[in-house]
C-alpha positions as CSV (number, residue, x, y, z in Angstrom):
1,M,121.7,108.1,30.8
2,T,119.2,105.8,32.2
3,S,117.5,107.6,35.2
4,P,114.7,106.7,38.0
5,K,112.3,109.3,36.4
6,V,112.8,107.0,33.0
7,I,112.0,103.7,34.3
8,T,109.3,105.6,36.7
9,G,107.7,107.2,33.0
10,M,108.0,103.1,31.8
11,A,106.3,102.5,34.1
12,F,103.3,104.5,34.4
13,L,103.4,104.1,30.8
14,L,102.7,99.8,31.3
15,L,100.2,100.9,33.9
16,V,98.1,103.6,31.8
17,G,98.8,100.5,28.8
18,L,97.9,97.5,31.1
19,V,94.7,99.6,32.5
20,L,93.4,100.9,28.8
21,S,94.3,96.8,27.4
22,Y,92.6,95.0,30.5
23,G,89.9,97.6,30.4
24,L,89.6,96.9,25.7
25,G,88.7,93.4,26.9
26,G,87.0,93.9,30.1
27,I,88.9,91.8,32.1
28,W,90.9,93.4,35.6
29,F,94.2,93.7,37.8
30,G,94.0,89.7,38.6
31,S,97.6,87.5,40.4
32,T,99.5,87.8,37.2
33,T,99.2,91.5,37.2
34,A,100.6,91.8,40.4
35,S,103.7,89.7,40.5
36,I,104.3,92.4,37.4
37,F,104.4,95.4,39.6
38,G,105.7,93.5,42.3
39,S,108.6,93.0,40.5
40,L,109.0,96.1,39.4
41,K,110.2,97.1,42.7
42,A,114.3,97.8,43.3
43,Y,114.4,95.4,46.8
44,Q,113.3,92.6,48.5
45,T,113.9,91.8,52.0
46,Y,115.2,88.0,52.6
47,E,115.4,86.1,55.8
48,I,118.0,84.9,57.0
49,F,118.1,81.7,58.4
50,G,114.7,82.9,60.4
51,I,116.4,85.3,62.1
52,F,116.2,88.6,60.9
53,K,115.8,89.9,57.2
54,I,118.2,91.7,55.1
55,P,117.3,94.3,52.3
56,W,118.7,93.0,49.3
57,V,118.4,93.5,45.6
58,N,115.2,92.3,43.5
59,V,116.3,90.1,40.5
60,D,113.4,89.7,39.3
61,F,113.5,93.2,38.9
62,F,116.0,91.8,36.3
63,T,114.0,88.8,34.5
64,V,111.1,89.8,34.7
65,G,110.2,94.1,35.8
66,I,112.5,95.6,33.1
67,P,111.7,93.4,29.8
68,K,107.9,93.6,30.3
69,L,108.1,97.4,30.8
70,L,109.5,96.6,27.7
71,S,107.7,94.7,25.9
72,F,104.6,97.2,24.9
73,N,102.6,94.2,25.0
74,F,98.9,95.8,24.8
75,A,96.2,94.2,23.0
76,F,94.8,97.9,21.3
77,F,98.4,97.1,19.7
78,G,97.3,94.2,17.3
79,G,96.2,94.5,14.6
80,S,97.1,97.3,12.1
81,Y,98.5,99.7,14.6
82,E,101.5,97.3,15.6
83,F,102.8,100.1,13.9
84,F,102.6,102.3,16.8
85,R,104.5,99.4,18.7
86,Y,107.6,99.4,17.4
87,L,107.0,103.2,17.3
88,A,107.3,103.1,21.0
89,Y,110.2,100.1,21.5
90,V,112.6,103.5,20.6
91,F,112.3,104.1,24.6
92,S,113.0,100.4,24.7
93,I,115.9,101.5,22.7
94,G,117.6,104.1,25.0
95,V,116.2,102.5,28.6
96,V,118.6,99.6,27.5
97,W,121.8,101.5,26.0
98,G,120.7,103.5,29.4
99,I,121.3,100.2,31.7
100,V,124.0,98.8,30.0
101,G,126.3,101.6,30.5
102,L,124.7,102.2,33.6
103,A,126.7,98.5,33.5
104,I,129.9,99.7,32.3
105,G,130.1,101.4,34.3
106,V,129.6,100.3,37.8
107,I,131.6,96.4,36.3
108,G,135.0,98.6,35.2
109,N,134.6,101.0,38.6
110,F,134.5,97.4,40.6
111,W,137.8,96.2,38.7
112,S,139.6,99.4,38.7
113,K,139.8,98.8,42.4
114,R,141.5,95.6,42.3
């Protein structure tokens, strides 16, 4: 089952991988990287008619954040080290199936109440 600890661990792997990748490439964090980490927030506040704000689920977490966490697209995995990227996909498979199992449980509980 995917828990917050697993997602946090994957985010830590993403951060360490990006720091190493950018360090090897001679660049540092920019607005693109900031937007990636911004998409990892679980919720976001939305303004309603300019009157008040409500917290709601961040859709970018599922469309941008999770795929970026699971891709392991780092510069040091190029060339003959590409094999290690595929080994890291084992973690991705576990996270994806954990999320799928969680979603199936939520949908099942939702439909059983009706």
